[in-house]
ZAMIDREN-297272 format. One record per atom (N, C-alpha, C): x, y, z; residue in one letter. Coordinates in steps of 0.2 Angstrom, whole numbers, plus 5000, padded with zeros to 4 digits. Layout:
# ZAMIDREN-297272
XYZA...
//
This chain:
# ZAMIDREN-297272
475548664618X475148714622X474448714621X474048734626X473248734624X473148794619X472648784615X472448834610X472048894613X472348954611X471949014613X471349024608X471549004601X471049014596X471048944592X470448924591X470348864587X469748874582X469948874575X469448884570X469448824565X468848804563X468748744559X468248764554X468348754547X467948764542X467548834542X467848884544X467548954545X467348984538X466749004537X466549034531X466149094532X466249144528X465949204528X465849234521X465249254519X465149284513X464849354514X464949404509X464649464509X464349464502X463649454501X463349444495X463649394491X463949404485X464249354481X464949344482X465249384487X465949384488X466149334494X466549284493X466649234498X467349264502X467249294508X467749324511X468249274515X467849224518X468249164521X467949104518X468349054516X468148994513X468448934516X468048914522X468248854526X468948864529X469048924532X469648934535X469848894541X470448864542X470748824547X471248864551X471248864557X471748904561X471748884568X472348874571X472548864578X473048904580X472948944586X473448984589X473548964596X474148944597X474348914604X474348974609X474148964615X474149014620X474849044622X474849104623X475449134625X475949154620X475749154614X476149164608X475849224604X476349244599X476049294594X475949254587X475349254585X475249224578X475049274573X475449274568X475349324562X474949294557X474449344555X474049324549X474349374543X474549344538X474849374532X474449364526X474349414522X474049404515X473949464512X473849464505X473649524501X473049554503X472949624502X472349654503X471749614500X471149604504X470649564502X470649494503X471249474507X471349394508X470849374513X470649414518X470149384523X470449394530X470949434531X471249444538X470849484542X470549544540X470149584545X469449544546X469249514541X468649474542X468749424548X469249384547X469449334553X469449374559X469749424560X469849464567X469149484569X468649504564X468049534566X467549474568X467649414565X467249354567X467549334574X468149324575X468449304582X468249354587X468249414586X468049464591X467349474592X466949434588X466149434589X465849494586X466249534582X465949594579X465449574573X465549514570X465149484565X465049414566X464549384563X464449314564X464649274558X464949214559X465049164553X464449144550X464549124543X463949084540X464049014542X464648984542X464648914544X465348904547X465448844550X466048824553X466048844561X466548834564X466648844571X467248884573X467148924578X467748974580X467648974588X468248954591X468248954599X468849004601X468749034606X469249074610X469249044617X469849014618X469948984625X469348934626X469148894621X468648854622X467948874622X467848944621X467148974621X466948984614X466348964612X466148974605X465949044604X466249074599X466049144598X465349164595X465049114593X464349124591X463849114596X463949064600X463449044605X463549084612X464149114613X464249144619X464749204618X464549254614X464949314612X465149354618X464649364623X464749414628X465349384632X465349314634X465949294637X466549294634X466549294627X467149304623X467449374624X466949424623X467149494624X467449504631X467349474636X467549484642X468349464643X468549434638X469249404639X469749424633X469449474629X469849494623X469949564623X470449584619X470549664618X470649664610X470449724607X470449734600X470749804599X471249804594X471549864592X471449864584X471049904581X470849894574X471349934570X471249944564X471649974559X471750044560X471250074563X471250144564X471150164572X471550204575X471450224582X470750244584X470350204588X469750224590X469750254597X469950324597X469950364603X469450424602X469150444607X468750504607X469250564607X469250604602X469750664601X469550724606X468950724608X468750774613X468950764620X469050694622X469250674628X469950674629X470250684635X470950674636X471150604636X471750584636X471950514636X471750484642X471750514648X471550484654X470850464654X470450514651X469750504651X469550454646X469850444641X469750394636X469850324639X470350314643X470450254646X469950234652X469850294656X469350284661X468650264659X468450294653X467850274650X467850204648X468350174645X468450104643X468350064649X468750084654X468750044660X468050034663X467650094663X466950084666X466550044662X466650044655X466250004650X466349934652X466949914654X467149844656X466949834663X466549884666X466249874673X466849874678X467349904677X467849914683X467549964687X467749964694X467550014698X467850074696X467650134699X467950204697X468650204700X468850174706X469550174708X469950134704X469750074702X470150024698X470250054691X469750084689X469750114682X470350164682X470250214687X470750264687X471450234688X471550184692X472250164694X472450124688X472050084684X472250054678X472450104673X472050154672X472250204667X472850234668X473050254674X473650284676X474250234675X474150174676X474650124675X474850124668X474350114664X474450104656X474750174653X474450224655X474750294653X475450294654X475750274660X476450274661X476850224657X476550164656X476850114653X476950124645X476450164643X476450174635X476750244634X477050274639X477450334638X476950394637X476350394640X475850444638X475750484645X476150474650X475950514656X475950584656X476450614652X476450684652X475950714648X475650674643X475050704639X474450674641X474350644647X473750604650X473150654650X473250714652X472750764653X472650814647X472950794641X472750834635X472250804631X471850844628X471350814623X471750774618X471450714616X471850674611X471850704604X471450754603X471550784596X472250824595X472550834601X473250864600X473750804600X473650744600X474050694600X474350674593X474950654592X475250634586X474850564584X474950544578X474750474576X475050424580X475650424582X475950374586X475650374593X475550434596X475250434602X474550404602X474150424597X473450394597X473450324597X473950294593X474050224592X474150194598X474650224602X474850194609X474250194614X473850254613X473250254618X472750204616X472650194609X472150144607X472350074610X473050054609X473249994612X473149984619X473350044623X473250044630X472450034632X472050064628X471350054629X471149974628X471449944624X471249874623X471549824628X471949854633X472249814638X471849834645X471449884645X471149904651X470849844656X470549794653X470249744656X470749684657X471349694656X471849634656X471649574652X471549584645X471249524641X471849474641X471549414640X471949354639X472249354632X471849374627X471949374620X471849444617X472349474613X472249534610X472349534603X471849564599X471849564592X472149624590X472749624586X473049684583X472949684575X472549724573X472449724566X472849784562X473349764560X473849814556X473949864561X474249854567X474349904572X474849964571X475249954566X475750004565X475750034559X475150024555X475050064549X475050134550X475550174546X475550244546X476050274551X476350224555X476750254561X477450264558X477850304561X478550314559X478950264562X479550244560X479950194562X480050184570X480150244573X480250244580X479650224584X479050254582X478350234585X478250154584X478450134578X478350064576X478750014581X479350034582X479749994586X479549994593X479250054595X478950054602X478350004603X477950004598X477349954598X477649884598X478149874594X478449804594X478649784601X478949834605X479249814611X478649804616X478149844615X477549834620X477249764618X477149744612X476949674610X477349624614X478049624613X478449584616X478349574624X478249634627X478149634634X477449604636X476949614632X476249584633X476349504633X476649474628X476749404627X477149374633X477649414635X478149394641X477649384647X477149424647X476749424653X476149364652X476149334647X475649274646X475049294641X475049354638X474549374634X474649344627X474049314624X474149294617X473949344612X474349354607X474149404602X474049374595X473549394592X473349384585X473549444581X474049444577X474249504573X474149494566X473849544563X473749554555X474249604553X474549594548X475049644546X475249634538X475449694535X475749684528X476449704529X476649724534X477349734535X477749674537X478149644532X478349584533X478949584538X479249634539X479849644544X479449634551X478849664551X478549664558X478349594560X478049554555X477949484556X478549444558X479049454554X479749424555X479949434562X479849494565X480149514571X479749494577X479049484576X478649474582X478349404582X478149374576X477749314576X478149254578X477849214582X478049144584X477849094578X477349114575X477049064570X476649114565X476549094559X476249124554X475749084550X475249114548X474749084543X474649134537X474849114531X474749154525X474049134522X473649194522X472949184519X472849214512X472549184508X472349204501X471649184499X471249224497X470549204495X470249174500X470349194506X469949164512X470149094515X470749074512X470949004515X471749014517X471948974522X472648974524X472948924519X473448954515X473848924510X474548904512X474748924518X475448914520X475448924528X475848894531X475948904538X476548874541X476748904547X477348884550X477748944554X478248934557X478648984559X478949024553X479149084555X479449124549X480049094546X480449054550X481049024547X480848964543X480348924545X480048874542X479848894535X479448944535X479148964529X479648994524X480149024526X480749044522X481148984519X481248934524X481648874521X481248844516X480548844516X480248814510X480348844504X480448914504X480548944498X481248934494X481748934498X482348924495X482948924500X483548924497X484148924501X484448994502X484949004506X485349064507X485749074500X485849134498X486349144493X486949194495X487449174492X488049214494X488249254487X488449314488X488749354483X489449374484X489949354480X490649364481X490849414476X491049474478X491349524473X492149524473X492349514467X493049504466X493449564464X494049564466X494549624465X494749624457X494849564455X495149554448X494649514444X494449544438X493949514434X494249454431X494849444431X495149384428X495049324432X494849334438X494749274442X494049254442X493549284438X492849274438X492749204436X493049174431X492949114428X493149054433X493749064436X494049024441X493549014447X493349074449X492949074455X492249034454X491949044448X491349014446X491448934446X492048914443X492148844443X492248814450X492648854454X492748824461X492048814465X491648864464X491048864468X490548814465X490548804459X490148754455X490348684458X491048674458X491248604460X491148594468X491148644472X491148634479X490348634481X489948674478X489248674480X488748624476X489048604470X488648564466X488048594463X488048664462X487548704459X487848754454X487448784450X487748824445X487748894447X488348924449X488348994451X488249044445X488049104447X487849154441X488349214442X488749224436X489249274436X489049334433X489149394436X489049454433X489649494431X489949484425X490549514423X490549594424X490049624423X490049694424X490149724431X489949684436X490049704443X490549664446X490849614443X491349564446X491049524452X490449504451X490049474457X489849404454X489949354459X489749284457X489249264463X488649254461X488149234465X488049154465X487949124471X487849054472X487449034478X487048984477X486648964483X487048924488X486948934494X487248904499X486848844501X487048784499X486648724500X487048674505X487148614503X487548574508X488248564506X488548614502X489248614500X489748644505X489448664510X489948694515X489648764518X489948784523X489748854526X490148904522X489948964524X490249024521X491049024522X491249014529X491949014530X492348964526X492048904525X492348854521X492448884514X491948914511X492048934504X492548994503X492549034508X493049094508X493749064509X493849014513X494448974514X494748944507X494248914504X494348884498X494648934492X494248984492X494449034487X495149074489X495249084495X495849114497X496449064496X496349004497X496848954496X497048944488X496548964484X496648964477X496849024474X497049074478X497349144476X496749194473X496149184475X495649224473X495549284478X495649344475X495649404479X494949434480X494649434486X493949454487X493849524489X493449564486X493349634488X492749634494X492249594493X491649604497X491249534497X490949514502X490549464503X489849484506X489249454503X488649474505X488249414505X487849394511X487449334511X486649364511X486249334507X485549354507X485149294509X484749294514X484249244516X483549254512X483249204511X482549214509X482149254514X481649294511X481249344515X480549324515X480149354519X479449334519X479149364513X479449414510X479149434503X479249374498X479849344499X479949284494X479349234495X479149224502X478649174503X478049194500X477849264500X477249284497X477249274490X477849294486X477849284479X477849204477X478049164482X478049094480X477349064481X477049084486X476349044488X475749084485X475849154484X475249184481X475349204474X475949214472X476149234465X476149314465X476149344470X476149414470X476449444477X476649504478X476949524484X476349544489X476549564495X476049574500X475749644499X476049684495X475749754493X475249744488X475149694484X474749684478X474049694481X473649734477X472949734479X472449694474X472049654477X471549624473X470949664472X470949704467X470449754467X469749724466X469749664463X469049634462X468749614468X469149594473X468849574479X468749634484X469049684483X469049744487X468449794485X468349794478X467849844476X467149814474X467049754476X466449724473X465849744477X465249734474X464649744477X464249684479X463849684484X463449624485X462849624481X462449574483X461849574479X461349624480X461449664485X460949724487X461249784484X461849784481X462149844479X462549874484X462649844490X463049874495X463849854494X464249894498X464949874497X465049814501X465549774498X465749714501X466149724507X466249674511X466749674516X467449684514X467849734517X468549744515X468949714521X469449674519X469849634524X470549644522X
//
């Protein structure tokens, strides 16, 4: 597929802090691409550069073939941006907020009103459309902010941690909206620290650390690089623990881990057979099983493997630094 985003050798420093260090990134059109990384990794800086809010020091960045540095106005005409915090005017109503955004994008008054009404209904804000947004809940403000980024029907939308602080119901509603956008052909660049969110939405992922992409692929590809599925078999009779361990060792060719206290045997599922095969083997050998649980590698396992820390880990040195003028460095 053609690329919606093409980044090569992108660099950005804030004083002595290197926020992006020769970043490489390609996002196919009509997909959701997730940017994952610990705090301070460079995710938000990447979004700000691609959305023309700041300029790179070096390298190239193109949105649908348009250079973000040489033609920022044209880039802005085809993108939408939802930042980490809802950017709505709390003294205006929901409808007035959207109408204002539409007019800023030079939509006619009639087109702006029509588009605002359409989005308010789509984002389940119709009944609250004429209330001041200071009366909205956090989830409602977030949905309104997302609606505002869609007023001009952008080909590409940047979602920078769009569900931070939302309750589970509101988070799932945003997820559904993202799926609908992509189904209509919109490209989405998503930054998130919610690994489940990335797993649910992203067609492909890039893991960023210290301003560089250090791993990439689909969620399943990244998890497959980390390790195998594991099965935990809970036994009814502790006397069968040794025999179960032996049978699994011989069948799988790996060393199971037995826990005598909980009567559970853990073993990696590799090329030694499927789960039904293993259960049939144990049943045929007279092993009585109380419970079976399969655990797949998670994106948190990916984080631990490629960065040496979890997604929630804060890199305080990068986030609290000062530049050479004593000003706060960029937080990303």
